[in-house]
N, C-alpha and C positions, 0 to 999 in steps of 0.2 A: 445135025444142026450146028454144033460147034466142033471144029476139027483141030484147033490149035490154041491150047490154053496156056495162059501165063499165070503161075501161082506165085504169090508174094509171101515172103516170110521174114521175120526178124529173129526167129528162134524162141519167141515167147510162147507161153502156154496158149494164149488166145490165138496167135498166128498158127500154132500147131493144129487147132481145130479147123481153120480155113484150109490148111495144107491137106489134112486128112480128107476133107470134103472134096477138094479139088482133085486129088489123086483118085478117089473113088469115082468121081464124075468122068474123069479122063478114061478110066478103065471101061466104064459103062458105054461111053461114046466111041471108044477106040481112037481117042484123040492124041495128038502130039502134045507133049508137056515140056514147058520150060519153067524151072523154078528160079526165082530171082531173090537175092537179098542185097540190100543197099546199105552201105556204111557212109555216114556223113563225114564231112571234113572236120579236122580239128578246129574248134572255135578259137578265134584269135580276137583279142581285145586291144584295139589300137588306142584306146583311151580317148580323152577329149578334155579340153579345158585344163584343169589342174591335175587331172587323173593321168598317170603315166601309162596305163594299160599294161598289156603283156604280149610279147611277140615271142613265140617259141623258137628255140635253136633248131638247127637242122637235125640234130640228134633226137630231140624231142618229137619232131615231125616224123622222122623215120621210125621211131619206137611206136608212136601212135598208129602209123600206117601198118606196121607189122602186126600189132595187136588186132587191128581191124581185119586184116587178112586171115589171121588165125581164127578169130571168132566166126568170120564168114565161112571159113572152111568147115568148122564144126557144124554150123547151121545147115550148110549144104550137104554134108555127109549124112546128117540125120534125115534130111529130105530124101536123099538117094536111097537110104535104107528103107524108108517108109514106102517109096515107090516100088522098089525091088520086092518087098514083102508081099505086095498086092499083085505083082507080076507085070509091072510096066517099067519102061525106062524113061528117064527124065534128063533133059539137058539142064545143066547147072550153070548159073551165072551170078557172079559177084560184080556189082558196080560200086567201085570205091569213090569216096570224096564227092558224093552227089546228094542232092535233096531227094529223099525217097519217092515222093509222089511224082515228081518230074521224071525221074529215072524209070519208074514203072510205066508211065504213060508213053515215054519215048521208046522204051523197049517193046512194048506191045505193038506200037505202030511199025517200028523198023523190022520186027520179026513176023509181021502179018498175023498176029494173034487176034482171034475173033471173040475171046472172052478172057477177062481178068478175074481171078478168084482171089479174094483176100478177106481177112477177118477184121472185125471191129470190136472194140471194147464196149460199144453201145453206150458211151457217155452221153449225158443229156444236160441241158441247161447251162449253167455257168461253168461247170467242169469241162464241157465240150468247148465252150468259147475260149477259156483260158488255156486249156491243154492242147487244143488243136487236134487234128486227126488227118493222118495221111490218107486214110480211106475216104474221108470227106473230100479231100482235095482231088483224088483220082476220080471220084464221082462227078465233081463239078467241072474239072478241067479236061477230062479225057473224052475221047470220041469212040472208044471201044466199050461195049457193054461190060458191066461189072456185076459179079455175084458176090454179095457181102454175106459172110457167115458170122453169126453171133454166137 
């Protein structure tokens, strides 16, 4: 039914549950697996009115990018170990400086994935409204089926 899975993780405990479920599903289906982690760009405050804002130096940008690459490497190494432990291989992908939901949707399309597996905190009501949800955005904006793990 599904032959090419995209598993999304940010390294959190919640995302780990989604990753575990996706890896087990891939093994059961003998499906190809790509694990993606996305790091967002450094937020820049250009200010407005009387507020002068903050624009980082090139050194600050480079330091931020290096920290993101390091964290993404740890997250993907953990995913690789989980996949190897169950006996499957996974392609690992870090998308830097991107909005997570957009990168997940675009990657699923460009790589021909037929299922996205991701976790959700399961927030409801005002908490969901104020905190937002990458999973919700993928569900609403994507064209690839999504399996949400709670």
